[in-house]
C-alpha atoms as an extended CHARMM CRD file, in Angstrom:
* protein
*
       211  EXT
         1         1  MET       CA              0.0400000000        0.0000000000       -0.3210000000  PROA      1               0.0000000000
         2         2  LEU       CA              1.1580000000        3.5470000000       -0.4970000000  PROA      2               0.0000000000
         3         3  PHE       CA              1.1150000000        4.5930000000        2.9800000000  PROA      3               0.0000000000
         4         4  GLY       CA              1.7560000000        0.9060000000        4.3260000000  PROA      4               0.0000000000
         5         5  ASP       CA              0.2720000000        1.0480000000        8.3270000000  PROA      5               0.0000000000
         6         6  ALA       CA              0.5310000000        4.4730000000        8.7390000000  PROA      6               0.0000000000
         7         7  PRO       CA             -1.5690000000        6.1910000000       11.3280000000  PROA      7               0.0000000000
         8         8  LEU       CA             -5.6770000000        7.1610000000       10.6880000000  PROA      8               0.0000000000
         9         9  GLU       CA             -3.7350000000       11.0500000000       10.6620000000  PROA      9               0.0000000000
        10        10  GLN       CA             -0.9950000000       10.8330000000        8.3460000000  PROA      10              0.0000000000
        11        11  LEU       CA             -3.7330000000        8.6460000000        5.4110000000  PROA      11              0.0000000000
        12        12  ILE       CA             -6.0990000000       11.5670000000        5.7710000000  PROA      12              0.0000000000
        13        13  ALA       CA             -3.1090000000       13.7610000000        5.3060000000  PROA      13              0.0000000000
        14        14  GLY       CA             -1.9140000000       11.7930000000        2.6420000000  PROA      14              0.0000000000
        15        15  ILE       CA             -5.3150000000       11.7110000000        0.8040000000  PROA      15              0.0000000000
        16        16  ILE       CA             -5.9690000000       15.3640000000        0.9040000000  PROA      16              0.0000000000
        17        17  ALA       CA             -2.6320000000       15.9960000000       -0.3960000000  PROA      17              0.0000000000
        18        18  LEU       CA             -3.1050000000       13.2500000000       -3.4510000000  PROA      18              0.0000000000
        19        19  LEU       CA             -6.4480000000       15.2860000000       -4.1510000000  PROA      19              0.0000000000
        20        20  VAL       CA             -4.8540000000       18.5440000000       -4.3660000000  PROA      20              0.0000000000
        21        21  GLY       CA             -2.0510000000       17.3670000000       -6.6260000000  PROA      21              0.0000000000
        22        22  LEU       CA             -4.2720000000       15.0220000000       -9.2730000000  PROA      22              0.0000000000
        23        23  THR       CA             -6.6610000000       17.9610000000       -9.0980000000  PROA      23              0.0000000000
        24        24  PHE       CA             -4.4570000000       20.7300000000      -10.0980000000  PROA      24              0.0000000000
        25        25  HSD       CA             -2.6600000000       18.7250000000      -12.5710000000  PROA      25              0.0000000000
        26        26  GLU       CA             -5.8880000000       18.0210000000      -14.6540000000  PROA      26              0.0000000000
        27        27  PHE       CA             -7.4510000000       20.8080000000      -13.8080000000  PROA      27              0.0000000000
        28        28  SER       CA             -4.1910000000       22.7350000000      -15.3860000000  PROA      28              0.0000000000
        29        29  HSD       CA             -4.8320000000       20.4990000000      -18.8140000000  PROA      29              0.0000000000
        30        30  ALA       CA             -8.1930000000       21.2000000000      -19.2860000000  PROA      30              0.0000000000
        31        31  TYR       CA             -7.5390000000       24.8900000000      -18.8370000000  PROA      31              0.0000000000
        32        32  VAL       CA             -4.7700000000       25.4440000000      -20.9780000000  PROA      32              0.0000000000
        33        33  ALA       CA             -6.8980000000       23.3270000000      -23.7680000000  PROA      33              0.0000000000
        34        34  ASP       CA             -9.7510000000       25.6900000000      -23.3740000000  PROA      34              0.0000000000
        35        35  GLN       CA             -7.6780000000       28.6630000000      -23.6470000000  PROA      35              0.0000000000
        36        36  LEU       CA             -5.9340000000       27.4290000000      -26.5970000000  PROA      36              0.0000000000
        37        37  GLY       CA             -9.1620000000       26.5960000000      -28.6090000000  PROA      37              0.0000000000
        38        38  ASP       CA            -10.3630000000       23.1720000000      -27.5380000000  PROA      38              0.0000000000
        39        39  HSD       CA            -13.5720000000       23.6390000000      -25.3790000000  PROA      39              0.0000000000
        40        40  ARG       CA            -14.5360000000       20.1740000000      -24.9750000000  PROA      40              0.0000000000
        41        41  PRO       CA            -12.8960000000       19.7580000000      -21.5260000000  PROA      41              0.0000000000
        42        42  ARG       CA            -15.1010000000       22.8530000000      -20.6050000000  PROA      42              0.0000000000
        43        43  ALA       CA            -17.7770000000       21.2020000000      -22.0070000000  PROA      43              0.0000000000
        44        44  MET       CA            -16.9980000000       18.1500000000      -20.0940000000  PROA      44              0.0000000000
        45        45  GLY       CA            -16.8830000000       19.9630000000      -16.7220000000  PROA      45              0.0000000000
        46        46  ARG       CA            -13.3050000000       19.5160000000      -16.3330000000  PROA      46              0.0000000000
        47        47  VAL       CA            -12.1680000000       23.2880000000      -16.3750000000  PROA      47              0.0000000000
        48        48  THR       CA            -12.7710000000       23.2150000000      -12.1750000000  PROA      48              0.0000000000
        49        49  LEU       CA            -10.9810000000       22.8810000000       -9.0470000000  PROA      49              0.0000000000
        50        50  ASN       CA            -13.7420000000       20.7360000000       -8.0010000000  PROA      50              0.0000000000
        51        51  PRO       CA            -11.6890000000       17.3140000000       -7.3290000000  PROA      51              0.0000000000
        52        52  ILE       CA            -14.6550000000       14.9710000000       -8.2120000000  PROA      52              0.0000000000
        53        53  PRO       CA            -14.8550000000       15.4450000000      -11.8920000000  PROA      53              0.0000000000
        54        54  HSD       CA            -10.9060000000       14.4860000000      -12.2280000000  PROA      54              0.0000000000
        55        55  ILE       CA            -10.9310000000       11.3790000000       -9.9900000000  PROA      55              0.0000000000
        56        56  ASP       CA            -11.3400000000        7.9070000000      -11.4620000000  PROA      56              0.0000000000
        57        57  PRO       CA            -12.3520000000        5.5870000000       -8.8930000000  PROA      57              0.0000000000
        58        58  ILE       CA            -10.5030000000        2.6890000000       -9.7130000000  PROA      58              0.0000000000
        59        59  GLY       CA             -7.2570000000        4.5180000000      -10.2410000000  PROA      59              0.0000000000
        60        60  ALA       CA             -7.5670000000        6.6020000000       -7.0020000000  PROA      60              0.0000000000
        61        61  LEU       CA             -8.2090000000        3.0060000000       -5.1210000000  PROA      61              0.0000000000
        62        62  LEU       CA             -5.2530000000        1.6810000000       -6.8490000000  PROA      62              0.0000000000
        63        63  LEU       CA             -2.9290000000        4.5410000000       -5.7690000000  PROA      63              0.0000000000
        64        64  LEU       CA             -3.7620000000        3.9490000000       -2.1720000000  PROA      64              0.0000000000
        65        65  VAL       CA             -3.4010000000        0.2260000000       -2.5830000000  PROA      65              0.0000000000
        66        66  ALA       CA             -0.7890000000       -0.6620000000       -5.0650000000  PROA      66              0.0000000000
        67        67  GLY       CA              1.1390000000        3.1980000000       -5.0970000000  PROA      67              0.0000000000
        68        68  PHE       CA              0.5020000000        3.4320000000       -8.6510000000  PROA      68              0.0000000000
        69        69  GLY       CA             -2.7810000000        4.3430000000      -10.3060000000  PROA      69              0.0000000000
        70        70  TRP       CA             -4.2790000000        7.4400000000      -12.2090000000  PROA      70              0.0000000000
        71        71  ALA       CA             -6.8530000000       10.2570000000      -12.6220000000  PROA      71              0.0000000000
        72        72  LYS       CA             -9.5810000000       10.5880000000      -15.0730000000  PROA      72              0.0000000000
        73        73  PRO       CA             -7.3120000000       12.0430000000      -18.0560000000  PROA      73              0.0000000000
        74        74  VAL       CA             -8.3660000000       15.2300000000      -19.8330000000  PROA      74              0.0000000000
        75        75  LEU       CA             -9.6320000000       14.5380000000      -23.5470000000  PROA      75              0.0000000000
        76        76  VAL       CA             -8.2240000000       17.0140000000      -25.7420000000  PROA      76              0.0000000000
        77        77  ASN       CA             -8.8310000000       17.5500000000      -29.5840000000  PROA      77              0.0000000000
        78        78  PRO       CA             -5.5090000000       17.8650000000      -31.0180000000  PROA      78              0.0000000000
        79        79  ALA       CA             -6.9630000000       19.7880000000      -34.0820000000  PROA      79              0.0000000000
        80        80  ALA       CA             -9.2780000000       22.0710000000      -32.1170000000  PROA      80              0.0000000000
        81        81  LEU       CA             -5.9970000000       23.3000000000      -30.5200000000  PROA      81              0.0000000000
        82        82  ARG       CA             -4.1060000000       26.5400000000      -32.1700000000  PROA      82              0.0000000000
        83        83  ASN       CA             -0.0930000000       26.2220000000      -32.4630000000  PROA      83              0.0000000000
        84        84  GLY       CA             -0.7560000000       22.3480000000      -33.7390000000  PROA      84              0.0000000000
        85        85  ARG       CA              1.7260000000       20.4740000000      -32.1730000000  PROA      85              0.0000000000
        86        86  ALA       CA              3.0670000000       23.0150000000      -29.7360000000  PROA      86              0.0000000000
        87        87  GLY       CA             -0.5570000000       23.4040000000      -28.6250000000  PROA      87              0.0000000000
        88        88  LEU       CA             -0.7140000000       20.2250000000      -27.8100000000  PROA      88              0.0000000000
        89        89  ALA       CA              2.6940000000       19.9740000000      -26.1460000000  PROA      89              0.0000000000
        90        90  MET       CA              1.7260000000       23.3910000000      -23.9590000000  PROA      90              0.0000000000
        91        91  VAL       CA             -1.5570000000       21.2350000000      -22.4570000000  PROA      91              0.0000000000
        92        92  ALA       CA              0.7010000000       18.2780000000      -21.6970000000  PROA      92              0.0000000000
        93        93  ALA       CA              3.3360000000       20.4140000000      -20.1610000000  PROA      93              0.0000000000
        94        94  ALA       CA              0.9620000000       22.2700000000      -18.1970000000  PROA      94              0.0000000000
        95        95  GLY       CA             -0.2710000000       19.3050000000      -15.7150000000  PROA      95              0.0000000000
        96        96  PRO       CA              3.7420000000       19.2460000000      -14.4830000000  PROA      96              0.0000000000
        97        97  ILE       CA              4.2420000000       22.8370000000      -14.3830000000  PROA      97              0.0000000000
        98        98  ALA       CA              1.4010000000       23.3130000000      -12.0880000000  PROA      98              0.0000000000
        99        99  ASN       CA              2.5830000000       20.8750000000      -10.0670000000  PROA      99              0.0000000000
       100       100  LEU       CA              6.0710000000       21.6700000000       -9.5750000000  PROA      100             0.0000000000
       101       101  SER       CA              4.5880000000       25.1970000000       -9.0780000000  PROA      101             0.0000000000
       102       102  LEU       CA              2.2080000000       23.9060000000       -6.4310000000  PROA      102             0.0000000000
       103       103  ALA       CA              5.2460000000       22.2090000000       -4.6670000000  PROA      103             0.0000000000
       104       104  VAL       CA              7.3740000000       25.1990000000       -4.2740000000  PROA      104             0.0000000000
       105       105  VAL       CA              4.7790000000       27.2150000000       -3.1720000000  PROA      105             0.0000000000
       106       106  PHE       CA              3.5740000000       24.9530000000       -0.3720000000  PROA      106             0.0000000000
       107       107  ALA       CA              7.4540000000       24.2030000000        0.7720000000  PROA      107             0.0000000000
       108       108  ILE       CA              7.6160000000       27.7810000000        1.0920000000  PROA      108             0.0000000000
       109       109  VAL       CA              4.3280000000       27.8870000000        3.3170000000  PROA      109             0.0000000000
       110       110  PHE       CA              6.1700000000       24.5360000000        5.1820000000  PROA      110             0.0000000000
       111       111  ARG       CA              9.5740000000       26.6360000000        6.0560000000  PROA      111             0.0000000000
       112       112  VAL       CA              7.5320000000       29.5040000000        6.9980000000  PROA      112             0.0000000000
       113       113  LEU       CA              5.1440000000       27.2530000000        9.2460000000  PROA      113             0.0000000000
       114       114  GLY       CA              8.1430000000       25.6140000000       10.5640000000  PROA      114             0.0000000000
       115       115  GLN       CA              9.6390000000       29.0810000000       12.0830000000  PROA      115             0.0000000000
       116       116  ALA       CA              6.4130000000       29.1280000000       14.3150000000  PROA      116             0.0000000000
       117       117  ASP       CA              6.8150000000       25.3700000000       15.1700000000  PROA      117             0.0000000000
       118       118  ILE       CA              4.4030000000       23.9210000000       13.1480000000  PROA      118             0.0000000000
       119       119  GLY       CA              5.8040000000       21.2230000000       11.4900000000  PROA      119             0.0000000000
       120       120  LEU       CA              5.6070000000       17.3430000000       10.5090000000  PROA      120             0.0000000000
       121       121  GLY       CA              4.2790000000       16.9670000000       14.2520000000  PROA      121             0.0000000000
       122       122  THR       CA              1.0000000000       18.8750000000       13.3670000000  PROA      122             0.0000000000
       123       123  PHE       CA             -1.4950000000       17.5000000000       10.7590000000  PROA      123             0.0000000000
       124       124  VAL       CA             -1.2380000000       20.8010000000        8.8990000000  PROA      124             0.0000000000
       125       125  GLY       CA              2.5240000000       20.5390000000        8.6760000000  PROA      125             0.0000000000
       126       126  MET       CA              2.0010000000       16.7050000000        7.7130000000  PROA      126             0.0000000000
       127       127  THR       CA             -0.6460000000       17.6750000000        4.9410000000  PROA      127             0.0000000000
       128       128  ILE       CA              1.5740000000       20.3610000000        3.6010000000  PROA      128             0.0000000000
       129       129  PHE       CA              4.2330000000       17.8780000000        3.6700000000  PROA      129             0.0000000000
       130       130  TRP       CA              2.7540000000       15.4990000000        1.4880000000  PROA      130             0.0000000000
       131       131  VAL       CA              1.0950000000       18.0800000000       -1.0340000000  PROA      131             0.0000000000
       132       132  VAL       CA              5.2240000000       18.7810000000       -1.5640000000  PROA      132             0.0000000000
       133       133  VAL       CA              6.2850000000       15.3850000000       -1.6400000000  PROA      133             0.0000000000
       134       134  PHE       CA              3.2680000000       14.4040000000       -3.9880000000  PROA      134             0.0000000000
       135       135  ASN       CA              3.3230000000       17.3050000000       -6.2290000000  PROA      135             0.0000000000
       136       136  VAL       CA              6.8930000000       16.8220000000       -7.1850000000  PROA      136             0.0000000000
       137       137  VAL       CA              6.4160000000       12.7620000000       -7.8500000000  PROA      137             0.0000000000
       138       138  LEU       CA              3.7260000000       13.5990000000      -10.2860000000  PROA      138             0.0000000000
       139       139  ALA       CA              5.3210000000       16.2110000000      -11.9710000000  PROA      139             0.0000000000
       140       140  ILE       CA              8.7750000000       13.9520000000      -12.4370000000  PROA      140             0.0000000000
       141       141  PHE       CA              6.5840000000       10.9210000000      -13.1070000000  PROA      141             0.0000000000
       142       142  ASN       CA              4.3010000000       12.3250000000      -15.6440000000  PROA      142             0.0000000000
       143       143  LEU       CA              7.4570000000       14.0470000000      -17.2090000000  PROA      143             0.0000000000
       144       144  LEU       CA              8.7890000000       10.7980000000      -18.7350000000  PROA      144             0.0000000000
       145       145  PRO       CA              8.3100000000       10.4420000000      -22.3780000000  PROA      145             0.0000000000
       146       146  ILE       CA              6.0480000000        7.8070000000      -22.1920000000  PROA      146             0.0000000000
       147       147  PRO       CA              2.7040000000        7.1680000000      -23.6450000000  PROA      147             0.0000000000
       148       148  PRO       CA              0.3700000000        7.8560000000      -22.0780000000  PROA      148             0.0000000000
       149       149  LEU       CA              2.4300000000       10.1430000000      -19.9680000000  PROA      149             0.0000000000
       150       150  ASP       CA              2.4990000000       14.1020000000      -20.4490000000  PROA      150             0.0000000000
       151       151  GLY       CA              6.0990000000       14.3890000000      -21.3970000000  PROA      151             0.0000000000
       152       152  TYR       CA              5.3980000000       11.8320000000      -24.8500000000  PROA      152             0.0000000000
       153       153  ASN       CA              3.2740000000       14.7770000000      -26.3340000000  PROA      153             0.0000000000
       154       154  VAL       CA              5.4370000000       17.3180000000      -24.8420000000  PROA      154             0.0000000000
       155       155  ALA       CA              8.8300000000       15.1960000000      -26.6930000000  PROA      155             0.0000000000
       156       156  LEU       CA              6.5520000000       15.0230000000      -29.7630000000  PROA      156             0.0000000000
       157       157  ALA       CA              5.9910000000       19.0100000000      -30.3930000000  PROA      157             0.0000000000
       158       158  PHE       CA             10.6070000000       18.8330000000      -30.5010000000  PROA      158             0.0000000000
       159       159  LEU       CA             10.9050000000       16.1340000000      -33.2290000000  PROA      159             0.0000000000
       160       160  PRO       CA             11.1620000000       16.2240000000      -37.0720000000  PROA      160             0.0000000000
       161       161  PRO       CA              7.7920000000       15.3790000000      -38.3350000000  PROA      161             0.0000000000
       162       162  ARG       CA              9.1350000000       12.0350000000      -40.0090000000  PROA      162             0.0000000000
       163       163  GLN       CA             10.4190000000       11.0650000000      -36.2270000000  PROA      163             0.0000000000
       164       164  ALA       CA              7.3610000000       12.3450000000      -34.6900000000  PROA      164             0.0000000000
       165       165  LEU       CA              5.1190000000       10.0050000000      -36.6930000000  PROA      165             0.0000000000
       166       166  PHE       CA              7.3550000000        7.1230000000      -36.3450000000  PROA      166             0.0000000000
       167       167  MET       CA              6.6370000000        7.7590000000      -32.2440000000  PROA      167             0.0000000000
       168       168  ARG       CA              2.6410000000        8.1660000000      -32.6810000000  PROA      168             0.0000000000
       169       169  ARG       CA              2.5620000000        4.7920000000      -34.4930000000  PROA      169             0.0000000000
       170       170  TYR       CA              4.3140000000        2.9740000000      -31.7210000000  PROA      170             0.0000000000
       171       171  GLY       CA              2.6570000000        4.9860000000      -28.7210000000  PROA      171             0.0000000000
       172       172  GLN       CA             -0.0870000000        2.4690000000      -28.5770000000  PROA      172             0.0000000000
       173       173  TYR       CA              2.5560000000        0.5050000000      -26.7930000000  PROA      173             0.0000000000
       174       174  GLY       CA              3.4620000000        3.0530000000      -24.2160000000  PROA      174             0.0000000000
       175       175  ILE       CA              1.1090000000        1.4490000000      -21.4410000000  PROA      175             0.0000000000
       176       176  PHE       CA              3.1000000000       -1.9130000000      -22.0890000000  PROA      176             0.0000000000
       177       177  VAL       CA              6.6960000000       -0.1610000000      -21.4110000000  PROA      177             0.0000000000
       178       178  LEU       CA              4.9520000000        1.3000000000      -18.2860000000  PROA      178             0.0000000000
       179       179  LEU       CA              3.5110000000       -2.1880000000      -16.7780000000  PROA      179             0.0000000000
       180       180  VAL       CA              7.2790000000       -3.4800000000      -17.3430000000  PROA      180             0.0000000000
       181       181  LEU       CA              8.7590000000       -0.6190000000      -15.6930000000  PROA      181             0.0000000000
       182       182  VAL       CA              6.2920000000       -1.4870000000      -12.7300000000  PROA      182             0.0000000000
       183       183  ILE       CA              6.8960000000       -5.0490000000      -12.6990000000  PROA      183             0.0000000000
       184       184  LEU       CA             11.1470000000       -4.3850000000      -12.9160000000  PROA      184             0.0000000000
       185       185  SER       CA             10.2380000000       -2.1980000000       -9.8520000000  PROA      185             0.0000000000
       186       186  SER       CA              7.7350000000       -4.4710000000       -7.9140000000  PROA      186             0.0000000000
       187       187  MET       CA             11.1940000000       -7.3010000000       -7.9700000000  PROA      187             0.0000000000
       188       188  ASN       CA             13.6910000000       -7.5010000000       -5.6060000000  PROA      188             0.0000000000
       189       189  SER       CA             16.1770000000       -6.8770000000       -8.4730000000  PROA      189             0.0000000000
       190       190  PRO       CA             18.8860000000       -3.8530000000       -8.9480000000  PROA      190             0.0000000000
       191       191  ILE       CA             17.4450000000       -3.0530000000      -11.9720000000  PROA      191             0.0000000000
       192       192  ASP       CA             14.2610000000       -0.2980000000      -10.3770000000  PROA      192             0.0000000000
       193       193  PRO       CA             13.3670000000        1.9420000000      -12.7860000000  PROA      193             0.0000000000
       194       194  LEU       CA             10.5020000000        3.6060000000      -11.0060000000  PROA      194             0.0000000000
       195       195  GLY       CA             12.7320000000        3.5380000000       -7.6630000000  PROA      195             0.0000000000
       196       196  TRP       CA             15.5880000000        5.5570000000       -9.0210000000  PROA      196             0.0000000000
       197       197  ILE       CA             12.5250000000        8.4290000000      -10.4750000000  PROA      197             0.0000000000
       198       198  LEU       CA             10.4990000000        8.7030000000       -7.2020000000  PROA      198             0.0000000000
       199       199  GLY       CA             13.8630000000        8.8030000000       -5.4980000000  PROA      199             0.0000000000
       200       200  PHE       CA             14.8790000000       11.5890000000       -6.9100000000  PROA      200             0.0000000000
       201       201  ALA       CA             11.3200000000       13.0870000000       -6.8660000000  PROA      201             0.0000000000
       202       202  ARG       CA             11.5830000000       12.5400000000       -3.1580000000  PROA      202             0.0000000000
       203       203  ASP       CA             15.1110000000       13.9950000000       -3.0650000000  PROA      203             0.0000000000
       204       204  LEU       CA             13.9040000000       16.9890000000       -4.5380000000  PROA      204             0.0000000000
       205       205  ALA       CA             11.0640000000       17.3370000000       -2.5210000000  PROA      205             0.0000000000
       206       206  ARG       CA             13.0240000000       17.4310000000        0.6810000000  PROA      206             0.0000000000
       207       207  LEU       CA             15.4300000000       19.8430000000       -0.7920000000  PROA      207             0.0000000000
       208       208  LEU       CA             12.2600000000       22.2740000000       -1.2280000000  PROA      208             0.0000000000
       209       209  LEU       CA             11.1360000000       21.5670000000        2.4220000000  PROA      209             0.0000000000
       210       210  GLY       CA             14.1750000000       21.7550000000        3.9520000000  PROA      210             0.0000000000
       211       211  VAL       CA             14.3260000000       18.5370000000        5.5260000000  PROA      211             0.0000000000
């Protein structure tokens, strides 16, 4: 499980942090898509900070139980976006950028509260700590250039048309690449790609938090 045998207070703090991170991530995709001319996300009620439209029940349950899950993806019509591939890259990058921005803001708040002795020993401090950690993890993980992660569409914008077409042709197999990464990381082997990525994300979060 993501939180293992964590106390109830830490579990609640973690769930709140996950909701904040996932909601801002998906909202940012929807908002930027809407601003660039694709109004389908708005019509589907995704341009909102209400977490309910953004949460996939199965993905959220797996995230809590297995430590790997997903939110409800924002459906984007690339043909409706201005600036073509660049527009799609902007929509894709909006989620990770929102997560990193949120992590920085909450890390500053965490440091300020620490000066007032409101740190990890309090529920507020614990919640802010997990908001920073989860948002950094979400940003780093989603920037991997593997479909259906955001980094894939960001990378496509920088590739020549022929290479981009090749990448799109085999994009449907990206989920199998992710599955292999998850399997490798769940085994007790020296090859742990997700562990390395998440370890880097945790180190970056702790650097921001100063802990």
